[in-house]
C-alpha angles and dihedrals in degrees: 000000000000104000116155096018113153127216096267092049091050091050089053090050092051090048092052090048091056090053095051108012098168095047093046099039093118090070086076091064092045092052092044089058088058089064087076093055121116097219116096093215092052092048093049092051092048094049093048093046095049090047090055092046097050094043087054092049091050091052092047091053095241097124096074124128109244121223115283109258139127115299094242091057095055117107119237089254093053091046089053092050092048090051091050092051091052091051090048092053091048091050091048090052092048092049089053089052089051089060085081095049116133092237113080093209091058091049092051094045090049095052092047091051092045091053092048091049088049091055092046092051091049090055094043105030116207094215098040126037102179090128095223103049116094119216117177112219092230096161091059089050090050091054090052094047094048089057096044095047091064129164092210106043128050105231099168094117090047092050091058087073087069092060094098093046090052090062089070115090098225095045091047093052096047091047090053092049093050092045087062092048093047091049092050091051097042113107101180118053108189134155094269093052092046092051092050092045093050092049088068099031090061090058095054111105119174112207119231117264093241093048116114115264110269119228093193099118127175095230090058090059087080110104091225091056097056094088097039116124096206114108116225115193129199125176111202108236095224096174093052091044091055091052090053091047092049091050092050097050094045085064099036093053089062095055122109091243123205115242091257094050090044091059092044090052091053089057098039101048099058093042103045111004117040098066090052096050121107090213108024092174088072084084093057097101092043094055098036093051089048092048091053094053094077128211122058093341091061090050091055094044092055098089095046093050092046093051091050091049098041102036105024100035098243109176105235108143094173096058096109092039090058091042089055090053090058090064095097130134089254091067090075091064097046120115091233097048094124093050091048097054094042089054092046089053088057094045092052095051098082117113091214097068115114117249096240090057096053090043089055092054093046092050092044091055090047089054092046091051089072090059102033125106112263096255090056098048096074090049091052092049091050090049090053091050090052091053092049090051093048095045110036091184088070093065090089085077090068091069115002109180092195095062113110125219115315090248087065098042106162091218112103110201091190094059109102094198113081090205091061103035094092096232094141090062094048135072139227094259089143089066090051090054091052089063085081095050116140091237111076091211092058093044090051093049090052091052092094088080090076099029139060114284117252118256097227124057121245119253103241091196089074093062108021095090099033118140136204089254092057092048091048093050091050092048090052090056094052116111113230132185115259113245118204116231097188138020096216129058110242119239095210144340094298102013111105127151113262090358118152091204090063091052096048101041138040135184116241 
């Protein structure tokens, strides 16, 4: 028994095991018993020690399945290897159980060790020891995933530790495949399960079919494998991966999603899912209903609806009319403001848009600029400049001689239909008024109203997420001319030359 062993003592035990592994094999059982201890320090030491032992055994080639034959015909060496494999499987099972331990540090240490053992087994397969043939231990991964994607314990923070592993092509594919299997077998779909499931689903990224073959393999993430000369190849099965992804989303889209998962889905589907779907129009109801809800949900649904309309020929004639309605002062305070304006920049880049429609958006932004927070005004002015560059016919709005007095501006900001708002008959007088803004940066950005337009469009990404703090820091660095406030140097607080205050008052 090894109760009460500290870290240094365990390190010495592991070191002695590596020197004489057959003679000291029983230490494995003794350390495994420590995995049932209640003390966090004991558990941590046991996990770390067993990890070191089994990594060593993989590298030494001892964890190799012997040929199947009666027990009495096995050689002592094969019996030893069989015994080691059994101990490894027991340890693996116990580490998975520890993923539910009450101490977060034990959970995190367990998942890290499990992933490292997974990589070691992939490099040194238990069932095949050819030395150059790569066999991913997908069943071990499935056991880990089934425990992590729990319906009773929120493991989202724990699942973030798999972020690095998910960047490897092989790990990503096998995770996707097992996500489909787990989802098919899952009977109870509750909020906890959905949160855990999404934490991994968001990390799945299927490479394009014409993308170069990636050599970033999970087994080569092992430090000991960096200098290996063996070449391990893995061709990402894109077609199979798409089938798994289609199967998953056909089920997920029917879930009663929580508000948070609903918003995350609206971001995830256009970015990583739609172009892999066999029938993208299956998401039509999902995106159109979301777009009609208004507020932040509509902002997030924008990209999905646009992709379905533009790329998959969805008939949605009121898309731009509803987009126009989203241009309200509240949009500047939305969490997804940056995403909204970057998408709008893309939507308003088509050469097939009618002039009245683009004029309505330009005028609407000009009107909003008078109500927008200071960090957003420059972005709006740059957006207007971009529209004027793209659509030369709009330049009449800069100085429209037919516009009556401002009190009778034909533009109606309350009209929700861009075809009826009267923007084409108006002008950008709001921009002219911003030339006198108290902030020099805003006044400078509005200067295009009386100058020639630039040739190159502004990059909205530079301003779309700007904050008051950034504007203030930039203003503090500006060099200004010094303005004298007096011609004579004062002699004291109230002692100025020819100053009545100095004659009438004195400090005592």
